[in-house]
MMTF fields as JSON, N, C-alpha, C and O atoms, coordinates in Angstrom:
{
  "mmtfVersion": "1.0.0",
  "mmtfProducer": "UNKNOWN",
  "numBonds": 463,
  "numAtoms": 464,
  "numGroups": 116,
  "numChains": 1,
  "numModels": 1,
  "chainsPerModel": [1],
  "groupsPerChain": [116],
  "chainIdList": ["A"],
  "bondAtomList": [4, 2, 8, 6, 12, 10, 16, 14, 20, 18, 24, 22, 28, 26, 32, 30, 36, 34, 40, 38, 44, 42, 48, 46, 52, 50, 56, 54, 60, 58, 64, 62, 68, 66, 72, 70, 76, 74, 80, 78, 84, 82, 88, 86, 92, 90, 96, 94, 100, 98, 104, 102, 108, 106, 112, 110, 116, 114, 120, 118, 124, 122, 128, 126, 132, 130, 136, 134, 140, 138, 144, 142, 148, 146, 152, 150, 156, 154, 160, 158, 164, 162, 168, 166, 172, 170, 176, 174, 180, 178, 184, 182, 188, 186, 192, 190, 196, 194, 200, 198, 204, 202, 208, 206, 212, 210, 216, 214, 220, 218, 224, 222, 228, 226, 232, 230, 236, 234, 240, 238, 244, 242, 248, 246, 252, 250, 256, 254, 260, 258, 264, 262, 268, 266, 272, 270, 276, 274, 280, 278, 284, 282, 288, 286, 292, 290, 296, 294, 300, 298, 304, 302, 308, 306, 312, 310, 316, 314, 320, 318, 324, 322, 328, 326, 332, 330, 336, 334, 340, 338, 344, 342, 348, 346, 352, 350, 356, 354, 360, 358, 364, 362, 368, 366, 372, 370, 376, 374, 380, 378, 384, 382, 388, 386, 392, 390, 396, 394, 400, 398, 404, 402, 408, 406, 412, 410, 416, 414, 420, 418, 424, 422, 428, 426, 432, 430, 436, 434, 440, 438, 444, 442, 448, 446, 452, 450, 456, 454, 460, 458],
  "bondOrderList": [1, 1, 1, 1, 1, 1, 1, 1, 1, 1, 1, 1, 1, 1, 1, 1, 1, 1, 1, 1, 1, 1, 1, 1, 1, 1, 1, 1, 1, 1, 1, 1, 1, 1, 1, 1, 1, 1, 1, 1, 1, 1, 1, 1, 1, 1, 1, 1, 1, 1, 1, 1, 1, 1, 1, 1, 1, 1, 1, 1, 1, 1, 1, 1, 1, 1, 1, 1, 1, 1, 1, 1, 1, 1, 1, 1, 1, 1, 1, 1, 1, 1, 1, 1, 1, 1, 1, 1, 1, 1, 1, 1, 1, 1, 1, 1, 1, 1, 1, 1, 1, 1, 1, 1, 1, 1, 1, 1, 1, 1, 1, 1, 1, 1, 1],
  "groupList": [{"groupName": "MET", "atomNameList": ["N", "CA", "C", "O"], "elementList": ["N", "C", "C", "O"], "formalChargeList": [0, 0, 0, 0], "bondAtomList": [1, 0, 2, 1, 3, 2], "bondOrderList": [1, 1, 2], "singleLetterCode": "M", "chemCompType": "L-PEPTIDE LINKING"}, {"groupName": "GLU", "atomNameList": ["N", "CA", "C", "O"], "elementList": ["N", "C", "C", "O"], "formalChargeList": [0, 0, 0, 0], "bondAtomList": [1, 0, 2, 1, 3, 2], "bondOrderList": [1, 1, 2], "singleLetterCode": "E", "chemCompType": "L-PEPTIDE LINKING"}, {"groupName": "ALA", "atomNameList": ["N", "CA", "C", "O"], "elementList": ["N", "C", "C", "O"], "formalChargeList": [0, 0, 0, 0], "bondAtomList": [1, 0, 2, 1, 3, 2], "bondOrderList": [1, 1, 2], "singleLetterCode": "A", "chemCompType": "L-PEPTIDE LINKING"}, {"groupName": "LEU", "atomNameList": ["N", "CA", "C", "O"], "elementList": ["N", "C", "C", "O"], "formalChargeList": [0, 0, 0, 0], "bondAtomList": [1, 0, 2, 1, 3, 2], "bondOrderList": [1, 1, 2], "singleLetterCode": "L", "chemCompType": "L-PEPTIDE LINKING"}, {"groupName": "CYS", "atomNameList": ["N", "CA", "C", "O"], "elementList": ["N", "C", "C", "O"], "formalChargeList": [0, 0, 0, 0], "bondAtomList": [1, 0, 2, 1, 3, 2], "bondOrderList": [1, 1, 2], "singleLetterCode": "C", "chemCompType": "L-PEPTIDE LINKING"}, {"groupName": "ASP", "atomNameList": ["N", "CA", "C", "O"], "elementList": ["N", "C", "C", "O"], "formalChargeList": [0, 0, 0, 0], "bondAtomList": [1, 0, 2, 1, 3, 2], "bondOrderList": [1, 1, 2], "singleLetterCode": "D", "chemCompType": "L-PEPTIDE LINKING"}, {"groupName": "ASN", "atomNameList": ["N", "CA", "C", "O"], "elementList": ["N", "C", "C", "O"], "formalChargeList": [0, 0, 0, 0], "bondAtomList": [1, 0, 2, 1, 3, 2], "bondOrderList": [1, 1, 2], "singleLetterCode": "N", "chemCompType": "L-PEPTIDE LINKING"}, {"groupName": "VAL", "atomNameList": ["N", "CA", "C", "O"], "elementList": ["N", "C", "C", "O"], "formalChargeList": [0, 0, 0, 0], "bondAtomList": [1, 0, 2, 1, 3, 2], "bondOrderList": [1, 1, 2], "singleLetterCode": "V", "chemCompType": "L-PEPTIDE LINKING"}, {"groupName": "ILE", "atomNameList": ["N", "CA", "C", "O"], "elementList": ["N", "C", "C", "O"], "formalChargeList": [0, 0, 0, 0], "bondAtomList": [1, 0, 2, 1, 3, 2], "bondOrderList": [1, 1, 2], "singleLetterCode": "I", "chemCompType": "L-PEPTIDE LINKING"}, {"groupName": "LYS", "atomNameList": ["N", "CA", "C", "O"], "elementList": ["N", "C", "C", "O"], "formalChargeList": [0, 0, 0, 0], "bondAtomList": [1, 0, 2, 1, 3, 2], "bondOrderList": [1, 1, 2], "singleLetterCode": "K", "chemCompType": "L-PEPTIDE LINKING"}, {"groupName": "GLY", "atomNameList": ["N", "CA", "C", "O"], "elementList": ["N", "C", "C", "O"], "formalChargeList": [0, 0, 0, 0], "bondAtomList": [1, 0, 2, 1, 3, 2], "bondOrderList": [1, 1, 2], "singleLetterCode": "G", "chemCompType": "PEPTIDE LINKING"}, {"groupName": "ARG", "atomNameList": ["N", "CA", "C", "O"], "elementList": ["N", "C", "C", "O"], "formalChargeList": [0, 0, 0, 0], "bondAtomList": [1, 0, 2, 1, 3, 2], "bondOrderList": [1, 1, 2], "singleLetterCode": "R", "chemCompType": "L-PEPTIDE LINKING"}, {"groupName": "THR", "atomNameList": ["N", "CA", "C", "O"], "elementList": ["N", "C", "C", "O"], "formalChargeList": [0, 0, 0, 0], "bondAtomList": [1, 0, 2, 1, 3, 2], "bondOrderList": [1, 1, 2], "singleLetterCode": "T", "chemCompType": "L-PEPTIDE LINKING"}, {"groupName": "SER", "atomNameList": ["N", "CA", "C", "O"], "elementList": ["N", "C", "C", "O"], "formalChargeList": [0, 0, 0, 0], "bondAtomList": [1, 0, 2, 1, 3, 2], "bondOrderList": [1, 1, 2], "singleLetterCode": "S", "chemCompType": "L-PEPTIDE LINKING"}, {"groupName": "PRO", "atomNameList": ["N", "CA", "C", "O"], "elementList": ["N", "C", "C", "O"], "formalChargeList": [0, 0, 0, 0], "bondAtomList": [1, 0, 2, 1, 3, 2], "bondOrderList": [1, 1, 2], "singleLetterCode": "P", "chemCompType": "L-PEPTIDE LINKING"}, {"groupName": "PHE", "atomNameList": ["N", "CA", "C", "O"], "elementList": ["N", "C", "C", "O"], "formalChargeList": [0, 0, 0, 0], "bondAtomList": [1, 0, 2, 1, 3, 2], "bondOrderList": [1, 1, 2], "singleLetterCode": "F", "chemCompType": "L-PEPTIDE LINKING"}, {"groupName": "GLN", "atomNameList": ["N", "CA", "C", "O"], "elementList": ["N", "C", "C", "O"], "formalChargeList": [0, 0, 0, 0], "bondAtomList": [1, 0, 2, 1, 3, 2], "bondOrderList": [1, 1, 2], "singleLetterCode": "Q", "chemCompType": "L-PEPTIDE LINKING"}, {"groupName": "TYR", "atomNameList": ["N", "CA", "C", "O"], "elementList": ["N", "C", "C", "O"], "formalChargeList": [0, 0, 0, 0], "bondAtomList": [1, 0, 2, 1, 3, 2], "bondOrderList": [1, 1, 2], "singleLetterCode": "Y", "chemCompType": "L-PEPTIDE LINKING"}, {"groupName": "HIS", "atomNameList": ["N", "CA", "C", "O"], "elementList": ["N", "C", "C", "O"], "formalChargeList": [0, 0, 0, 0], "bondAtomList": [1, 0, 2, 1, 3, 2], "bondOrderList": [1, 1, 2], "singleLetterCode": "H", "chemCompType": "L-PEPTIDE LINKING"}],
  "groupTypeList": [0, 1, 1, 2, 1, 2, 3, 4, 5, 6, 7, 2, 3, 8, 5, 9, 10, 11, 7, 3, 2, 12, 1, 13, 14, 1, 11, 3, 2, 11, 3, 7, 2, 9, 13, 1, 11, 8, 5, 15, 13, 13, 9, 5, 1, 13, 7, 14, 2, 11, 7, 11, 10, 3, 13, 10, 7, 2, 13, 7, 11, 2, 3, 1, 16, 14, 12, 13, 17, 11, 7, 1, 3, 13, 5, 1, 5, 2, 3, 18, 13, 7, 3, 13, 15, 3, 7, 2, 16, 11, 7, 12, 12, 3, 10, 12, 13, 11, 14, 13, 3, 2, 1, 7, 17, 7, 18, 7, 8, 10, 5, 11, 10, 15, 9, 7],
  "groupIdList": [1, 2, 3, 4, 5, 6, 7, 8, 9, 10, 11, 12, 13, 14, 15, 16, 17, 18, 19, 20, 21, 22, 23, 24, 25, 26, 27, 28, 29, 30, 31, 32, 33, 34, 35, 36, 37, 38, 39, 40, 41, 42, 43, 44, 45, 46, 47, 48, 49, 50, 51, 52, 53, 54, 55, 56, 57, 58, 59, 60, 61, 62, 63, 64, 65, 66, 67, 68, 69, 70, 71, 72, 73, 74, 75, 76, 77, 78, 79, 80, 81, 82, 83, 84, 85, 86, 87, 88, 89, 90, 91, 92, 93, 94, 95, 96, 97, 98, 99, 100, 101, 102, 103, 104, 105, 106, 107, 108, 109, 110, 111, 112, 113, 114, 115, 116],
  "secStructList": [7, 2, 2, 2, 2, 2, 2, 7, 1, 7, 3, 3, 3, 3, 3, 6, 6, 3, 3, 3, 3, 3, 3, 7, 2, 2, 2, 2, 2, 6, 6, 6, 7, 1, 1, 7, 3, 3, 3, 3, 3, 7, 1, 7, 6, 6, 2, 2, 2, 2, 2, 2, 6, 1, 6, 6, 3, 3, 3, 3, 3, 3, 7, 1, 1, 6, 6, 3, 3, 3, 3, 3, 3, 1, 7, 4, 4, 4, 2, 2, 2, 2, 2, 2, 2, 2, 2, 2, 6, 6, 7, 1, 3, 3, 3, 3, 3, 7, 7, 7, 2, 2, 2, 2, 2, 2, 2, 2, 2, 7, 7, 6, 6, 7, 7, 7],
  "xCoordList": [43.403, 44.101, 45.463, 45.883, 46.145, 47.463, 47.379, 48.248, 46.325, 46.16, 45.929, 46.508, 45.104, 44.839, 46.108, 46.365, 46.902, 48.153, 49.113, 49.798, 49.162, 50.098, 49.625, 50.446, 48.321, 47.806, 47.187, 47.123, 46.735, 45.958, 46.807, 47.704, 46.492, 47.127, 46.487, 47.164, 45.175, 44.426, 43.474, 42.971, 43.234, 42.36, 41.433, 41.845, 40.182, 39.225, 38.975, 38.759, 39.007, 38.619, 37.171, 36.846, 36.308, 34.873, 34.419, 34.74, 33.678, 33.139, 31.653, 31.238, 30.857, 29.398, 28.851, 27.985, 29.37, 28.899, 29.464, 29.121, 30.313, 30.891, 32.355, 33.12, 32.761, 34.146, 34.957, 34.691, 35.947, 36.783, 38.026, 38.494, 38.561, 39.78, 39.937, 39.592, 40.459, 40.825, 42.212, 42.389, 43.182, 44.589, 45.355, 44.817, 46.608, 47.493, 47.795, 47.729, 48.124, 48.481, 49.616, 49.606, 50.584, 51.702, 51.223, 51.643, 50.349, 49.84, 48.948, 48.963, 48.175, 47.356, 48.231, 47.888, 49.359, 50.279, 50.778, 51.075, 50.872, 51.338, 50.332, 50.669, 49.107, 48.145, 48.569, 48.227, 49.316, 49.766, 51.181, 51.465, 52.065, 53.467, 53.936, 53.799, 54.482, 54.91, 56.112, 56.309, 56.911, 58.071, 58.183, 57.407, 59.141, 59.35, 59.71, 60.277, 59.371, 59.738, 60.865, 61.065, 61.577, 62.74, 62.503, 62.181, 62.664, 62.6, 64.008, 64.728, 64.398, 65.727, 65.717, 64.82, 66.727, 66.935, 68.339, 69.288, 68.456, 69.758, 69.72, 68.777, 70.746, 70.84, 71.378, 71.287, 71.939, 72.445, 71.251, 70.679, 70.882, 69.693, 69.819, 68.82, 71.023, 71.194, 70.879, 70.656, 70.859, 70.652, 69.303, 69.283, 68.169, 66.894, 66.875, 66.367, 67.415, 67.437, 68.314, 67.978, 69.415, 70.288, 69.64, 69.83, 68.877, 68.159, 67.108, 66.915, 66.422, 65.418, 66.006, 65.31, 67.284, 67.93, 68.397, 68.872, 68.271, 68.719, 67.734, 66.527, 68.252, 67.427, 66.508, 66.944, 65.251, 64.29, 63.567, 62.761, 63.833, 63.167, 61.958, 62.09, 60.772, 59.542, 59.358, 58.984, 59.625, 59.447, 60.209, 60.541, 60.469, 61.042, 60.22, 60.089, 59.665, 58.876, 59.3, 59.763, 59.132, 59.454, 58.389, 57.207, 58.801, 57.889, 57.672, 58.259, 56.849, 56.518, 57.723, 57.86, 58.585, 59.759, 60.772, 60.993, 61.382, 62.392, 63.534, 63.96, 64.008, 65.117, 64.812, 65.733, 63.523, 63.133, 62.382, 61.581, 62.656, 62.13, 61.689, 62.157, 60.769, 60.327, 60.581, 60.211, 61.219, 61.51, 60.555, 60.486, 59.826, 58.981, 59.715, 60.182, 59.809, 60.541, 59.589, 58.469, 60.04, 59.274, 59.774, 59.142, 60.909, 61.53, 62.078, 62.958, 61.553, 62.006, 63.51, 64.139, 64.08, 65.507, 66.377, 67.58, 65.786, 66.55, 66.766, 67.559, 66.089, 66.166, 67.612, 68.028, 68.367, 69.748, 70.621, 71.389, 70.503, 71.37, 71.006, 71.895, 69.72, 69.324, 69.775, 70.265, 69.612, 70.096, 71.606, 72.105, 72.322, 73.783, 74.177, 75.103, 73.472, 73.744, 73.529, 74.359, 72.412, 72.1, 73.109, 73.475, 73.552, 74.584, 75.861, 76.511, 76.218, 77.429, 77.304, 78.308, 76.068, 75.841, 75.817, 75.66, 75.97, 75.983, 74.707, 74.749, 73.569, 72.302, 72.207, 72.836, 71.432, 71.378, 70.434, 70.674, 69.366, 68.492, 68.124, 68.112, 67.826, 67.52, 66.665, 66.979, 65.589, 64.737, 63.87, 63.669, 63.356, 62.427, 61.116, 61.079, 60.049, 58.739, 57.793, 58.063, 56.687, 55.579, 54.426, 54.391, 53.506, 52.354, 51.569, 51.458, 51.033, 50.223, 48.837, 48.454, 48.094, 46.717, 45.867, 44.981, 46.128, 45.388, 45.646, 44.717, 46.891, 47.212, 46.563, 46.093, 46.533, 45.886, 44.391, 43.815, 43.77, 42.346, 42.036, 41.114, 42.799, 42.575, 42.8, 42.056, 43.807, 44.111, 42.977, 42.571, 42.474, 41.464, 40.057, 39.313, 39.689, 38.309, 38.123, 37.039, 39.154, 39.063, 39.098, 38.924, 39.319, 39.518, 38.221, 38.193, 37.156, 35.862, 36.014, 35.295, 36.964, 37.157, 38.131, 38.436, 38.625, 39.58, 40.965, 41.413, 41.646, 42.992, 44.026, 43.869, 45.088, 46.182, 47.139, 48.143],
  "yCoordList": [-0.01, 0.259, -0.436, -0.943, -0.453, -1.085, -2.566, -3.088, -3.246, -4.659, -4.879, -5.792, -4.066, -4.186, -3.966, -4.675, -2.993, -2.694, -3.876, -4.19, -4.527, -5.626, -6.939, -7.743, -7.156, -8.471, -8.561, -9.651, -7.45, -7.492, -7.237, -6.393, -8.0, -7.758, -6.568, -5.8, -6.422, -5.312, -4.75, -5.475, -3.44, -2.734, -1.852, -1.26, -1.77, -0.884, 0.33, 0.201, 1.507, 2.734, 3.009, 3.186, 3.044, 3.223, 4.468, 4.654, 5.313, 6.526, 6.591, 6.638, 6.593, 6.676, 5.631, 5.928, 4.388, 3.281, 3.221, 2.319, 4.153, 4.191, 3.777, 4.335, 2.799, 2.35, 3.383, 3.641, 3.961, 4.978, 4.395, 4.88, 3.347, 2.726, 1.349, 1.138, 0.419, -0.908, -1.205, -1.448, -1.185, -1.357, -1.98, -2.162, -2.303, -2.748, -1.545, -0.405, -1.781, -0.649, 0.199, 1.423, -0.446, 0.306, 1.224, 2.379, 0.722, 1.569, 2.685, 3.796, 2.396, 3.45, 4.54, 5.72, 4.146, 5.13, 6.107, 7.26, 5.658, 6.537, 7.643, 8.592, 7.523, 8.61, 9.834, 10.965, 9.596, 10.677, 11.109, 12.305, 10.155, 10.463, 9.534, 8.315, 10.106, 9.32, 8.442, 7.418, 8.824, 8.023, 7.971, 8.601, 7.227, 7.163, 8.541, 9.37, 8.766, 10.018, 9.713, 8.569, 10.737, 10.566, 11.339, 12.527, 10.66, 11.311, 11.323, 10.327, 12.467, 12.555, 13.517, 14.349, 13.388, 14.323, 14.874, 14.158, 16.161, 16.817, 18.019, 18.81, 18.146, 19.321, 20.532, 21.662, 20.288, 21.371, 22.004, 21.4, 23.203, 23.864, 24.252, 24.604, 24.197, 24.546, 23.373, 23.582, 22.155, 20.976, 21.012, 20.811, 21.257, 21.271, 22.262, 21.939, 23.438, 24.436, 23.957, 24.173, 23.319, 22.817, 21.651, 21.498, 20.827, 19.725, 20.29, 19.754, 21.367, 22.002, 22.391, 22.378, 22.735, 23.162, 22.04, 22.301, 20.787, 19.662, 19.362, 19.551, 18.904, 18.525, 17.368, 16.406, 17.455, 16.402, 16.477, 15.599, 17.509, 17.679, 18.584, 19.716, 18.082, 18.875, 19.752, 20.919, 19.18, 19.954, 19.315, 18.13, 20.136, 19.688, 20.367, 21.591, 19.579, 20.172, 19.596, 18.459, 20.401, 19.971, 19.0, 19.163, 18.004, 17.061, 17.495, 18.48, 16.778, 17.158, 17.125, 17.98, 16.149, 16.052, 17.121, 17.364, 17.754, 18.783, 18.209, 17.074, 18.977, 18.658, 17.514, 16.95, 17.155, 16.079, 16.662, 17.585, 16.103, 16.659, 15.545, 14.411, 15.886, 14.962, 15.604, 16.753, 14.838, 15.265, 14.544, 13.314, 15.303, 14.748, 14.995, 16.102, 13.952, 14.057, 14.292, 13.782, 15.058, 15.26, 14.325, 14.187, 13.686, 12.806, 11.578, 11.695, 10.389, 9.144, 8.949, 8.387, 9.401, 9.21, 10.005, 9.764, 10.942, 11.765, 11.06, 11.533, 9.953, 9.278, 8.978, 9.309, 8.366, 7.991, 9.211, 9.207, 10.242, 11.41, 12.166, 12.677, 12.244, 12.926, 12.118, 12.686, 10.795, 9.954, 10.086, 10.181, 10.092, 10.237, 11.571, 11.639, 12.631, 13.95, 13.94, 14.45, 13.359, 13.344, 12.513, 12.884, 11.413, 10.609, 11.429, 11.4, 12.151, 12.985, 14.104, 14.584, 14.512, 15.56, 15.002, 15.755, 13.705, 13.021, 13.271, 13.608, 13.097, 13.245, 12.192, 11.139, 12.462, 11.539, 10.369, 9.29, 10.543, 9.432, 9.611, 10.727, 8.5, 8.545, 7.341, 6.222, 7.551, 6.456, 6.861, 8.046, 5.853, 6.105, 5.395, 4.413, 5.913, 5.288, 5.725, 6.661, 5.021, 5.411, 5.834, 5.436, 6.616, 6.99, 5.758, 4.778, 5.813, 4.72, 4.748, 5.734, 3.655, 3.631, 4.706, 5.279, 4.982, 6.041, 7.394, 8.182, 7.667, 8.925, 8.977, 10.033, 7.845, 7.779, 8.057, 8.823, 7.44, 7.644, 9.123, 9.664, 9.765, 11.182, 12.015, 12.963, 11.674, 12.417, 12.273, 13.255, 11.053, 10.783, 11.161, 11.797, 10.779, 10.937, 12.183, 12.765, 12.594, 13.734, 13.269, 12.084, 14.185, 13.748, 13.402, 12.401, 14.169, 13.889, 13.312, 12.393, 13.87, 13.438, 12.279, 11.887, 11.725, 10.605, 11.137, 12.086, 10.551, 10.996, 10.003, 8.794, 10.521, 9.675, 9.428, 8.738],
  "zCoordList": [19.656, 18.414, 18.38, 17.34, 19.524, 19.571, 19.211, 18.513, 19.692, 19.399, 17.908, 17.32, 17.306, 15.866, 15.072, 14.099, 15.476, 14.788, 14.869, 13.895, 16.024, 16.235, 15.601, 15.159, 15.555, 15.169, 13.778, 13.209, 13.221, 11.976, 10.735, 10.729, 9.679, 8.388, 7.689, 7.005, 7.864, 7.289, 8.334, 9.192, 8.246, 9.176, 8.356, 7.358, 8.783, 8.121, 8.998, 10.203, 8.393, 9.084, 8.703, 7.529, 9.714, 9.498, 10.238, 11.412, 9.557, 10.17, 9.876, 8.718, 10.936, 10.818, 9.853, 9.031, 9.96, 9.144, 7.739, 6.976, 7.386, 6.04, 6.099, 6.885, 5.276, 5.227, 4.438, 3.264, 5.109, 4.475, 3.839, 2.81, 4.457, 3.929, 4.552, 5.715, 3.773, 4.263, 3.724, 2.53, 4.605, 4.22, 5.375, 6.467, 5.125, 6.196, 7.091, 6.63, 8.361, 9.226, 8.64, 8.77, 7.999, 7.404, 6.285, 6.209, 5.421, 4.321, 4.849, 4.319, 5.884, 6.486, 7.093, 7.033, 7.677, 8.262, 7.208, 7.52, 5.971, 4.887, 4.549, 3.841, 5.051, 4.881, 5.689, 5.343, 6.767, 7.638, 7.285, 7.223, 7.055, 6.751, 5.636, 5.738, 4.585, 3.431, 3.737, 3.083, 4.712, 5.076, 6.59, 7.309, 7.051, 8.494, 9.018, 8.305, 10.27, 10.908, 11.892, 12.299, 12.253, 13.121, 14.41, 14.383, 15.53, 16.84, 17.411, 17.336, 17.988, 18.589, 19.755, 19.894, 20.585, 21.691, 21.593, 21.273, 21.872, 21.858, 22.781, 22.754, 23.592, 24.465, 23.713, 24.193, 22.533, 21.686, 20.967, 20.06, 21.368, 20.827, 19.361, 18.734, 18.799, 17.39, 16.456, 15.264, 16.976, 16.121, 15.402, 14.187, 16.08, 15.35, 14.177, 13.103, 14.375, 13.298, 12.138, 10.973, 12.45, 11.376, 10.644, 9.438, 11.356, 10.703, 9.753, 8.662, 10.152, 9.279, 7.929, 6.913, 7.924, 6.69, 5.783, 4.678, 6.229, 5.412, 4.292, 4.443, 3.189, 2.053, 2.423, 3.055, 2.036, 2.273, 3.601, 3.909, 4.4, 5.688, 5.503, 5.038, 5.868, 5.756, 6.989, 6.878, 8.176, 9.407, 10.558, 10.538, 11.554, 12.823, 13.904, 13.91, 14.818, 15.892, 17.229, 17.323, 18.247, 19.607, 20.102, 19.799, 20.852, 21.494, 22.94, 23.388, 23.656, 25.027, 25.959, 26.834, 25.773, 26.646, 26.251, 25.065, 27.238, 26.94, 26.099, 26.311, 25.174, 24.264, 23.303, 22.713, 23.132, 22.213, 21.026, 21.171, 19.844, 18.601, 17.659, 17.76, 16.727, 15.684, 14.33, 14.089, 13.451, 12.088, 11.144, 11.141, 10.353, 9.287, 7.977, 7.712, 7.164, 5.907, 4.737, 4.724, 3.769, 2.541, 1.445, 0.397, 1.694, 0.707, 1.427, 2.28, 1.08, 1.713, 1.589, 2.485, 0.504, 0.263, 1.234, 1.323, 1.956, 2.905, 4.241, 5.055, 4.487, 5.784, 6.178, 7.288, 5.299, 5.613, 5.912, 6.874, 5.096, 5.295, 6.578, 7.259, 6.915, 8.147, 9.366, 10.342, 9.309, 10.409, 10.572, 11.694, 9.475, 9.532, 10.152, 10.96, 9.77, 10.334, 11.846, 12.598, 12.289, 13.714, 14.507, 15.622, 13.948, 14.621, 14.755, 15.8, 13.717, 13.758, 14.8, 15.325, 15.093, 16.093, 17.515, 18.476, 17.647, 18.954, 19.755, 20.938, 19.073, 19.777, 20.872, 20.772, 21.907, 23.043, 22.826, 23.367, 22.052, 21.661, 20.195, 19.675, 19.54, 18.114, 17.768, 18.175, 17.022, 16.589, 15.421, 15.156, 14.721, 13.623, 13.933, 14.675, 13.351, 13.551, 12.447, 11.695, 12.376, 11.513, 12.428, 13.593, 11.931, 12.751, 13.209, 12.472, 14.411, 14.947, 14.3, 13.669, 14.467, 13.962, 14.627, 13.991, 15.889, 16.581, 15.919, 15.741, 15.556, 14.872, 13.492, 13.069, 12.787, 11.475, 11.633, 10.86, 12.624, 12.879, 13.09, 12.478, 13.946, 14.222, 12.965, 12.71, 12.184, 10.955, 9.927, 9.306, 9.753, 8.719, 9.179, 8.432, 10.394, 10.847, 11.703, 11.718, 12.406, 13.303, 14.746, 15.028, 15.642, 17.036, 17.76, 18.477, 17.613, 18.248, 19.654, 20.047, 20.398, 21.767, 21.929, 23.055, 20.826, 20.88, 21.179, 20.536, 22.132, 22.512, 22.013, 22.179, 21.398, 20.905, 22.041, 21.864]
}
């Protein structure tokens, strides 16, 4: 999946011989998340709760690594303000991303033993 994401202009999602979607990896990622998501780390345990209260934030969930979190946005326009807030909180790491093709596959087709 990583190779297809890096090299292909368009990708087809096929399930049991049926084409479900043919789009660019970026457009397919929008099936899972309408905008970029934000990953951050902070030792301040109050930061995730305060981020949840910001306008345009759909959810904040803990990631596998301790003190690491993922923010899903409900409004693309909130990206700048949430990033600005996190910078002001002096988070230890900060990045944005879109869902991978593997995550899109699991979201659209189901896991059926496939691991992301």
